[in-house]
C-alpha positions in Angstrom: 23.1 13.8 -30.1 24.2 10.8 -32.9 21.9 9.5 -35.7 21.9 6.6 -33.1 20.4 8.1 -30.0 17.9 9.7 -32.3 16.7 7.2 -33.2 16.7 5.3 -29.9 15.0 8.6 -28.3 12.1 8.4 -31.5 11.3 4.9 -30.7 10.9 5.6 -26.4 8.4 8.8 -27.5 6.5 6.0 -30.1 6.6 3.6 -26.8 5.3 6.0 -24.1 2.9 7.7 -25.9 1.2 4.2 -27.1 1.4 3.1 -23.7 -0.3 6.0 -22.2 -3.2 5.8 -25.0 -2.9 1.8 -24.2 -3.2 2.2 -20.5 -6.1 4.5 -21.1 -4.5 7.6 -19.6 -5.6 11.2 -20.0 -1.7 13.0 -20.6 -0.7 16.2 -20.6 2.3 17.6 -22.4 4.4 20.0 -20.3 7.5 20.4 -22.7 9.1 18.7 -25.0 9.4 15.1 -24.5 7.6 15.7 -20.8 4.0 14.6 -20.1 2.2 14.5 -17.0 -0.9 12.4 -16.1 -2.2 10.7 -13.4 -2.4 7.0 -12.0 -5.4 5.8 -9.9 -4.7 3.6 -7.0 -6.6 1.4 -4.0 -4.7 3.0 -1.3 -3.2 6.4 -3.0 -6.3 7.1 -5.0 -4.5 9.5 -6.8 -0.7 9.3 -8.0 0.8 12.2 -10.2 3.4 11.2 -12.6 5.5 13.8 -14.7 7.4 11.2 -17.8 10.9 12.8 -18.7 12.4 11.5 -21.6 15.9 12.7 -21.9 19.2 11.8 -24.2 19.6 9.0 -22.2 16.9 7.7 -19.8 13.1 8.1 -19.2 12.6 9.4 -15.9 9.5 9.4 -13.5 8.8 11.8 -11.3 5.7 11.4 -8.8 4.7 13.4 -5.3 4.0 11.0 -2.6 3.2 13.1 0.3 4.2 16.6 1.7 6.8 16.9 4.5 5.3 14.8 7.4 3.8 16.7 10.2 5.1 14.3 12.7 7.3 11.0 12.9 9.6 12.3 10.9 12.6 9.3 11.6 10.2 6.5 11.4 8.4 7.7 8.3 12.0 7.8 6.8 12.5 4.3 8.1 9.8 3.3 6.5 11.1 5.0 2.7 14.5 3.7 3.6 13.7 0.2 4.4 11.0 0.1 1.0 14.2 1.2 -0.8 15.8 -2.1 -0.8 13.2 -3.7 -3.0 14.4 -4.4 -6.0 13.1 -2.2 -9.0 13.6 1.2 -10.8 11.3 3.3 -8.6 12.6 4.9 -5.1 11.5 7.1 -2.6 13.5 10.1 -2.4 12.9 14.0 -1.4 12.6 17.0 -2.9 14.3 21.1 -2.1 11.4 21.5 -0.3 11.4 18.2 1.9 8.2 16.8 -0.2 8.3 13.0 -0.2 8.4 11.9 -3.8 8.9 8.7 -6.2 11.5 9.0 -8.6 12.8 6.2 -11.3 14.1 5.7 -14.9 15.4 3.2 -17.3 17.5 3.3 -20.2 16.1 4.7 -23.4 17.2 2.1 -25.0 15.9 -0.7 -22.6 12.4 1.2 -23.1 9.7 -1.3 -24.5 6.0 -1.5 -23.9 6.5 -4.1 -21.4 9.1 -1.8 -19.4 7.1 0.9 -19.4 4.1 -1.0 -18.6 6.1 -2.3 -15.8 7.4 1.1 -14.6 3.7 2.9 -14.5 3.0 -0.4 -12.6 6.0 0.1 -10.4 5.3 3.3 -9.5 1.5 2.3 -8.6 2.5 -0.4 -6.5 5.0 1.9 -4.1 2.6 4.3 -3.8 -0.3 1.8 -2.7 2.3 -0.7 -0.5 3.2 2.5 1.6 0.9 5.2 1.7 -1.7 4.3 4.6 1.5 3.7 6.8 3.1 6.8 6.0 0.2 8.5 6.8 -0.7 6.8 9.5 3.1 7.6 10.7 3.4 11.1 9.9 0.1 12.5 9.5 -1.4 10.6 12.6 -2.5 13.7 14.6 -4.6 15.1 11.2 -5.8 11.7 10.8 -7.3 11.8 14.3 -8.5 15.2 14.5 -10.6 14.5 11.1 -12.0 11.1 12.6 -13.2 12.9 15.6 -14.6 15.1 13.1 -16.0 12.2 11.0 -17.5 11.0 14.5 -19.5 13.7 14.9 -20.8 15.1 11.7 -22.0 11.1 11.5 -19.7 10.0 8.6 -17.9 6.8 8.9 -14.2 6.4 9.8 -11.8 7.2 7.0 -9.9 3.7 6.7 -6.4 5.1 6.4 -7.0 6.0 9.9 -8.0 2.7 11.2 -4.6 0.8 12.1 -6.2 -2.8 11.2 -6.7 -1.7 7.6 -3.6 -2.9 5.5 
């Protein structure tokens, strides 16, 4: 790594750590220049996030959902259609078939605004897509949960309500 690359990397590291602090996020170092944190969404309430500062780019990876139980073709259609929107964050599958969000920005582009936008993009994409994917890929589970909630006297889970956006 050249001196210039090292300086860019050091600056990006400072931006990431300051950005996490500014956002009020707790984080854990999970290796050299790798951090885990948790975002809180409206629909997808917990969004785990791995930040990895590589030699050339900052990557983000977030577990979105496990392998869908059903409706695979429709779920993957939803995800691929969502991937058409511009932005650094997109859906992918990991080696086990779990649905993840992944994205990257070049180290040289990492500043406070870009970092904030990257976190915001993860949050937005997860929240905008979560209920639709759950209703499609885990419909049987949601139906069983709604029946259980009704017998237990609990209010319905809004995720299971197709009229809820």
